[in-house]
N, C-alpha and C positions, 0 to 999 in steps of 0.2 A: 284669559288674562291668567291665567297661574300656569298655563301652559310655556308663555311668555316668560314669566317668570324663571320659570325652570330650565328654561333654553338658555337665558341669561346667566342662569347660575353656572350649570356645566361649563358654558363659555367661556367664566370667568376663572375656571378650576381647570380646565384645558389651554386656556392661552399662555399659561408660564411654563408650562411642560413643551410646547410646540416650540417658543420662543429657546427653551435650554437646546432642545435635538435640534434645532438650526444654527443656533449658534456652537454648537459641537459638532455639526459636520462642517460648518466653514471652517472653523477652529484648526480640524484635523486635517484638510485641504489646504490652509495657506501656510502653517506650521507645521510642520514633519519633526516632534517632537520626541524624545525620550518618555517613558512614562513618568520618571523621575522628576521630571520637568513639569511636566504636563498640568499639573493639577496648581501648582504656584503661578505656571506663566497665564493660566487660562483667568485666575483669579485676577492677576496684574492687569491686564489687557481688558479685562469687565469693568474693573473700576476706573481705569483709563477713558476709555469710551462713553460710561456711564457720567463721567466728569465733565464732561463735553459739553459746552454751553453756549446761548446766545448772552449777550448782554449790549446795551445801550446806554449810552451816558456824557459826560466830558470831563477829561482831565481836567486836574490843575497843574498849570508850568509855572513855576517859579520866575519871577522877574529878578532886574537889579533892584536893588532899593535906592530909593531914591528922598532928598529931602521933604518934598512936600506927601509923602505917602505916607497913610492912614494905617494906625496898627489892625493888621489881619486883611489889608488889601496886595501883598504881595504876591501875588498872582493874577495871573488871567487863564480863563476858560479855554481850554481846548475847542475846537468844533465839534458839535454834536455827532456822534460817533458810533458805529456797530460793529462788535465783534464776535466775531464766532469762533470758538477756541476751546482745547483742553485746557484743564487747570492743576499746579500742582495737590492740592485740596479742597476740599467742596466744605467742609467744616471750616477749617483755619485758613486756605488761599482762594477765596472763590472768584479769583478775579486772573487775566492773565497776564504771565512774564513773559517777555520777549525771549532770553534764552531759553528758559523751560521749553516753549514748543518747540524748538528745532530738535530737540529731545523724543518730545511725543509725537512729534513725526516721522520719525526715523523707522517707528513701530504704525502708527496709524496708518502711513499710507501703502502698506503690505497689507492691512486688510480692505482698503479703501481707498483710491487714491483719488477719489472723486470728493470724497471728504479733506483728504489732506492738502489738495488743491483750493478746493474753496478756503478752509481755514486760511494758507500760507495767503492767499489773494486778500484776505481780510486784515491782515497785520499788513501788508504792504500799503494796504490804502492809510493807515494810518501815518503814513511819511508825509512830512513838511516839506516845502519847498526847497530847502538846505537840505532834504535828504536824513533827517534823524526822525527816529520812532522812538517815542516815550518807552522806557524801558516796563514800566508795571503799568496797568490797563486799570484802572479802578473807578469804574461806569455801572453807575445806578445807586442807590440807595445800600443794598443788602451788602455790595463789595466794600462801600466806603464803611459800611458798620464794624469790617474787620480790621481795619487799618489802621493803627495807633498814629496819632494826629502829627507828630515829626516825618512820617512815611510817607504824606499823602501828596505832596509836592514832589511834581518829577521836575529835572533839571535839563534845561537842553545842550547843556555843555557835558551830559556824562552819556556815554554808550554804555553797552550791552553786545556781548559776543554773538557774531551774527551768525546764529547755528542754522537758520535756513538756510544757508549755503549748504550745507553738510545734507540737505532732503535733497536739494535741487541737483545735486552731484549725483545721488542715489540714483533720482531717478533719471539722469542725464547715461548712466552707465548700466542701468536694467533695459535702454531704448537701445544702446548700441547691443545688448547681450539679447535681443528680440523676445524680451522677458511680457511685453505688453501684447495684447491685439491690435489690429491695426487701428482700429478706432479710438482706443486709450492712446493709444503713441502719438495721434494726431491732436488729442486732445488736450495732451502733455507738451506737445512741441508749439502749438496754438497761445498755450498759457505762460512758456518761457518765452516765446515773442513780446509779448505782454508787457512781462513783467521785466525786459532786462531794463528799460530805460530806470527804472527805481530801483533795481539792483546794485545799477552802475552810481545813481547817486547816493546810494547807501554808502559804497567803498569809496567813493569818492569824499563823502564826509567825514568817515574815521581818518582817511588818508593825510586830509589838511587840518581837520578839529583834535586829533587825538596824538599827531605826532610829537615828539621830544626835539628837544635842542641840538642833538645831534643826530645828524644824517641816517633815515632807515630806524629808529628807535622811534617808539612810541609809548604813552604810560596813560595809565586810567585816573580819567579825572573824578572828583568828586568825592576825594578823599578828606578827613576834618583834621587840619593841622592845626585847630586850636583847643580838642578836645581834651581833659583832664583825667576824665573816664576810662580810657584804655591806653595799655603801653604799646601796643603795635593797634593803631586807628584801623576799623574796616575796610575794604575795598568792595561795595557793596554792586558798585559798577559792573566788576569783573565777572561777577557770579560766584567766585571762589572768595567768600566774603571775610572769613577769618586767615586767608592765607596770610603767610607772614612777609612784609615788607617793610620799606624803611620804617623807621620809628616818628621820622620826623616829614610829614606829605609834604612835596616841594613838587615844581615843574622840573626839575631835574632828575625825577625820575626815570628810568628806562624799565619796563614791565615786559620781560619776555614772553609772556602767555599770549598778551596783545600782539608784541610782534608774529608772530606763531599763526594766529587768527589772520592775518594781514596776509 
């Protein structure tokens, strides 16, 4: 019994060292960085990978107000869904953010393309029949406990920058440059074939629901035109929350950043 306990104690001591060296070896192989950038880059990647997790629950989707609606009944529940995703911050934002995830995956796919494809697939599985994806995924009690009540509801009129397209473009360019082994190249190609119908639906959703009054213009929905607390109402759906836009939000706006995304 004592021998087993000693062995287990030694194992617990050696395991972190083994993991550290494995991480060090793979990091050096994947990212060839100069010594000045290496330390902070290793910490940043470790934090990002360490914050990747699995969530399960139902988003709350805002519904248009009606005369027979009871107080607090201004939402419906999305279907029960699972989500494998990185998060911006485990202590403060332990939930998935759609536009953040594209930037996360620009890094993660270099580390492990299988993890990245799995995460992107989970996000695309959250798309509804109209091609809309809720921009914040507040799934489960832990995630919900970190969100102020006014930010819980997700609005099916509001989009979020489709940054996942950046990752997919990166992957396709890397395939053309023969940066993947044949097996991985085949897996990515199959994934892209399967994802195409949803990516097309996502683009069409943007192109129809977020279009402006003038041809080939677009505007971010969801700005509060009735607030008296802000000189320049936030544009949360754009990802650039505080970016200065028209002081009086309306459907006459034309947002250049959304035009660039399109």
